[in-house]
N, C-alpha and C positions, 0 to 999 in steps of 0.2 A: 503494501500499500503506500502510496507514495501523494505529495500534492495534487498532482494530476488526476488520480484516480479518488481521492476520497467522497469526493462530492455524489460520484457514483455508490458508492459504497455507505455513504449514509441515508442516501436516499432509498436504498434497497430496505432499509430497516425501518423506513417511515419518517426520518429527520426532514421536516420540511425544508427544501433548498432557501429559503428568506433567511433561516436561523443561521446560516454557515456561511462565511467571507475568507474565501482562501487568495492570498495575495494583497489585499487592501483592507484598510479599518473600516469597519461599517459598523453604526449604532446599532443597539438590539441584534447583536449576531454574535456568534462563536468566531473568533478571528484564528487565521494561521497564516503567519506572515514570515518571509525569510529576511532575516537581517543579516546584509553586509557587513564584513568587520570595517571598523575604521580606520584603522592601522595596517601595512603591509602584512604585518604578522600574525593578525587576527584569524579568527576560523568563523565561519559561517554559522549562525544560529537558527533555529525556529523558536518562534514563540507561538503561544496557545493561550488565549484569556477571552472572556467574555465581555463587550464593550456596551456601556448604554450611558449616554449624556455625556460622551467625549473621554470617559473614565474606562479604565481596565481594571476588571474585578479576574479574580481567581487565575491570573498569571502566571505561567510557567514556561521556561527557556529549555531547549534540549539543544545538543550538538550534533542531533541526528536525524534527518526528514523520517524516516520510518517510526521513527520512537514519538517523534510528535504526533505523527499522523495517528499511528496506534492509540497513544494516550487521548487524544481527541475523540477518536471513535467508539473507545472503551467507553467515555464520558458520557459521549450523547445516545450510546446504544443504552448503558444503563439508565437515563433516565428514560428512557422509551419503555424500558421494563419494568422500572418504579410506577409509569403512568397506564402500565396495562395496555401497552400497544404492542409488545411483544414481548414473549414468554416461552417457556418450554409448553410443548405439545401435550395435549392431553395423552394420557397413555391409552394404547390399543389392544384390547384383549386379545391374546394370542390365539389363533386358529386349535382347536381342538383334533389332537393328531386323529391322522386316519386311520382306521383299523382295517387291515387287509385280513378277507374271512381264509382261514387254513384251508390249505389244497390238498384233497388227500395222497395218501403217498401212493404213487405207483411201485407196484413192483417191479424192480428192472427185468429185463429179459433174458432169458435162460440162455447161457452159451450154446451155440449150434456147432456141431461136429463139422469139420470139414467136408466137403462133396467127394466121393470115393472119384478117382481118375480111372478113366474108360481108356 
């Protein structure tokens, strides 16, 4: 999972597209941003947070894109589970085993003597 595919994964579990913003900050949305390093020696980081009224809440920073995406996916999927939109499927009763009727044993044919040579 990466920044290009996360919105598809989230839509699959029922997260509305308007509550996720990838690449840009947007109010009333979970944001996933790639942050470039300021200096030459820095590393790229990924930030995940909820933005509301211009403020960031529940902010987290990651050094790995996939980890950031899985964090966001897990967080939003859990919210779907908590509200009952997704969850464990109901148990399916296993089918009763099929019992084959016993077949009467047939006696093996008696060995035959070889035919005489004429």
